[in-house]
C-alpha positions in Angstrom: -5.8 47.6 10.2 -6.7 44.0 11.1 -8.1 43.2 14.6 -5.5 42.0 17.1 -6.8 38.5 17.1 -6.7 38.2 13.3 -3.1 39.8 13.4 -2.1 37.1 15.9 -3.5 34.4 13.5 -1.4 35.8 10.5 1.7 36.2 12.6 1.4 32.5 13.8 1.0 31.4 10.2 4.1 33.3 9.1 6.2 31.9 11.9 5.0 28.3 11.2 7.9 26.2 9.8 6.5 22.6 10.1 2.9 22.6 9.1 2.0 21.7 5.6 0.2 23.8 3.1 -3.2 21.9 3.6 -3.1 22.7 7.3 -2.0 26.3 6.9 -4.9 26.8 4.4 -7.3 25.8 7.0 -5.8 28.2 9.4 -6.1 30.9 6.7 -9.8 30.1 6.4 -10.0 30.3 10.1 -8.6 33.9 10.1 -11.4 34.9 7.7 -14.0 33.2 10.0 -12.6 35.3 12.9 -12.8 38.5 10.8 -16.2 37.9 9.3 -18.5 38.9 12.3 -17.0 42.3 12.2 -18.4 42.9 8.7 -15.1 43.9 7.2 -14.8 46.3 4.3 -13.6 45.0 0.9 -10.3 46.9 1.7 -9.9 45.0 5.0 -10.6 41.7 3.3 -8.0 42.4 0.5 -5.6 43.3 3.3 -6.0 40.0 5.0 -5.7 38.1 1.8 -2.5 39.9 0.9 -1.1 39.4 4.3 -1.8 35.7 4.3 -0.3 35.3 0.8 2.9 37.0 2.0 3.1 34.9 5.2 3.8 31.7 3.2 4.7 32.8 -0.4 5.8 29.3 -1.5 2.3 27.8 -0.9 -0.2 28.6 -3.6 -3.0 27.0 -1.6 -2.6 29.9 1.0 -3.0 32.5 -1.7 -5.9 30.6 -3.5 -7.8 30.1 -0.2 -7.2 33.6 1.1 -8.4 35.4 -2.2 -11.3 33.0 -2.5 -12.5 33.8 0.9 -11.9 37.5 0.4 -13.9 37.3 -2.9 -16.8 35.5 -1.3 -17.2 37.7 1.7 -16.9 40.8 -0.5 -19.8 39.6 -2.6 -22.1 40.2 0.3 -23.8 36.8 0.9 -24.1 35.0 4.1 -20.5 34.7 5.3 -21.1 31.6 7.4 -22.4 29.7 4.4 -19.7 30.9 2.1 -16.9 30.0 4.4 -18.5 26.7 5.4 -18.4 25.8 1.8 -14.8 26.5 1.5 -14.0 24.5 4.6 -16.1 21.5 3.1 -14.0 21.6 -0.1 -10.6 21.8 1.8 -11.6 19.1 4.3 -13.1 16.8 1.8 -10.2 16.9 -0.7 -7.8 14.4 1.0 -10.2 11.4 0.9 -10.7 12.2 -2.8 -7.0 12.2 -3.3 -6.7 8.9 -1.5 -9.5 7.3 -3.6 -7.9 8.6 -6.8 -4.5 6.9 -5.8 -6.2 3.6 -6.4 -6.1 4.4 -10.1 -2.4 4.4 -10.3 -0.7 2.6 -7.5 -0.2 -1.2 -7.7 -2.2 -3.8 -5.8 0.5 -4.0 -3.1 2.5 -0.9 -2.7 5.8 -0.1 -1.0 6.0 3.8 -0.9 8.9 6.2 -0.3 8.0 9.7 0.7 9.5 12.9 2.3 8.4 15.5 4.8 4.9 15.7 6.2 1.9 15.9 3.9 -1.8 15.5 5.0 -2.6 14.2 1.5 0.1 11.6 1.6 -1.0 10.5 5.1 -4.6 10.2 4.0 -3.6 8.2 1.0 -1.4 5.9 3.1 -4.1 5.3 5.6 -6.7 4.7 2.8 -4.4 2.1 1.1 -3.6 0.4 4.4 -7.2 -0.1 5.5 -7.8 -1.6 2.2 -4.8 -4.1 2.4 -3.1 -2.3 -0.5 0.0 -0.9 1.4 3.0 -3.0 2.2 5.3 -0.4 3.8 6.3 3.2 3.9 9.9 4.7 3.9 10.1 8.3 5.0 13.0 10.6 4.8 13.5 12.6 8.1 13.3 15.9 6.2 15.9 18.2 7.8 16.3 20.9 9.1 12.7 20.7 10.6 12.5 16.9 10.7 8.8 16.8 9.6 9.5 13.2 8.4 9.9 12.0 11.9 6.3 13.2 12.7 5.0 11.5 9.5 6.7 8.2 10.6 5.2 8.6 14.1 1.7 9.1 12.6 2.1 6.2 10.0 3.2 3.9 12.9 0.2 4.8 15.0 -2.0 3.7 12.1 -0.4 0.2 12.3 1.5 0.9 9.0 5.0 -0.6 8.7 7.3 2.4 8.4 11.1 3.1 8.3 12.6 6.4 9.0 15.9 7.1 7.1 18.4 10.0 6.7 17.7 12.2 3.8 21.0 11.4 2.0 20.0 7.7 2.0 16.5 8.3 0.5 17.4 8.5 -3.2 19.3 5.3 -3.1 16.1 3.5 -1.9 14.0 4.5 -4.8 14.8 1.2 -6.5 13.4 -0.8 -3.6 10.0 0.9 -3.6 7.0 0.6 -6.0 6.5 4.4 -6.2 7.7 7.7 -4.8 4.9 9.8 -3.5 5.4 13.4 -2.2 3.0 16.2 -1.1 3.2 19.5 -2.7 3.3 23.1 -1.4 2.6 24.5 -4.9 2.1 23.0 -8.3 3.1 25.5 -11.0 1.1 26.0 -14.1 3.7 24.2 -16.3 3.5 21.1 -14.0 6.6 21.8 -12.0 6.4 20.7 -8.2 7.4 23.1 -5.3 7.9 21.0 -2.1 10.3 20.4 0.8 14.0 20.3 -0.1 15.0 16.8 -1.0 12.1 16.2 -3.2 14.0 17.0 -6.4 16.6 14.3 -5.7 13.9 11.8 -4.9 12.3 12.6 -8.3 15.7 12.2 -10.1 16.3 8.8 -8.3 12.8 7.5 -9.2 13.5 8.4 -12.9 16.9 6.6 -12.8 15.4 3.6 -11.1 12.3 3.5 -13.6 9.9 4.0 -10.8 6.9 6.4 -11.0 7.1 9.7 -8.9 3.6 11.1 -7.9 2.7 14.3 -6.4 -0.4 14.1 -4.1 -2.3 17.4 -3.7 -5.4 19.4 -3.8 -6.2 21.4 -7.1 -6.3 24.4 -4.7 -2.5 24.2 -4.7 -2.1 25.0 -8.3 -0.3 28.2 -8.9 -1.7 29.8 -11.9 0.6 32.7 -11.9 4.0 31.0 -12.2 6.0 28.5 -14.1 9.4 27.0 -13.2 11.0 30.0 -15.0 9.1 32.7 -13.1 8.7 31.1 -9.7 10.6 33.2 -7.2 13.5 31.5 -5.4 12.5 30.3 -1.9 13.4 32.7 0.8 16.4 32.1 3.1 15.5 30.6 6.6 17.6 31.1 9.8 21.1 29.8 9.1 21.6 28.7 12.8 19.1 25.9 12.2 21.9 24.0 10.3 24.2 24.6 13.3 27.3 25.7 11.2 30.8 25.8 12.8 32.1 29.2 13.7 33.0 31.4 10.7 31.2 29.0 8.4 28.4 30.5 6.2 25.2 28.4 6.0 22.6 28.4 3.3 19.2 27.3 4.6 16.1 27.1 2.5 13.0 24.8 2.9 11.7 24.2 -0.6 13.1 23.0 -4.0 11.6 22.8 -7.3 11.2 19.5 -9.3 10.8 20.0 -13.1 7.6 18.6 -14.8 9.5 16.0 -16.8 10.3 14.1 -13.6 6.7 14.0 -12.3 4.7 11.0 -13.6 1.4 12.4 -12.6 -0.5 14.4 -9.9 -3.0 12.5 -7.8 -5.5 15.2 -6.9 -9.0 15.6 -5.5 -10.2 16.0 -9.0 -8.5 13.1 -10.7 -5.1 12.0 -11.8 -3.3 14.4 -14.2 0.0 14.3 -16.0 2.0 17.6 -15.6 1.0 18.7 -19.3 -2.6 18.8 -18.1 -2.1 21.1 -15.2 -2.4 24.3 -17.3 -5.7 23.2 -18.9 -6.9 22.2 -15.5 -6.6 25.7 -14.3 -9.2 26.8 -16.9 -11.9 24.2 -15.7 
């Protein structure tokens, strides 16, 4: 059984419907930091890792960070040093992603994005400071409207930003230089799991002849699944869609973009085409 404060952390992560995978991964790490002083048994460490994985099953980073922390603590070294190294790797990833974006984005880029991604925000800030970002168009990202928060944060950085309805987003692909989306998971065949609406944006980018990039940490690679084996995303509360009386509602948060629609992944380790994801797991 987990201590009450750690149970509360797991419950809060499971209930979170708006934070991105990067932010939730840090909170998973914090759950292990809270547990570590009690010198937990290997069984307790495995229990916490399993509970965190189940809390956000569509986010590979949660699973990877949780099981990495459990393994490091079970090995019996100094827990503070081990977990500090994991935190350093997580927190340093976004700047590396942003720097690697310079390899593929044009000198003056107008970007189209969706939802809220810490990696995409860091990338936009990095380009803006260097005079490499013209503007960003953000889909509002229903039903939780994470795109509104993204637009607010970009505006606070002084970045020209436009918020649009989700249905308008795909038709704007022809007006941008690139579509950039975050990732909740990248499957081993190069498919992308992200907020609903990402797949239509990738289709629109393909039709418009524009590149579609996923921006994410290598920690988000799901070595266990391909597009064929990835479990369908779980249903979310139908009332979030405010259906009329006697009308059924189907509410999910994630969709799957096939690898052939992804130009490349901009990661903290480099820029990789989807076909390079599987070999990357072995590095």
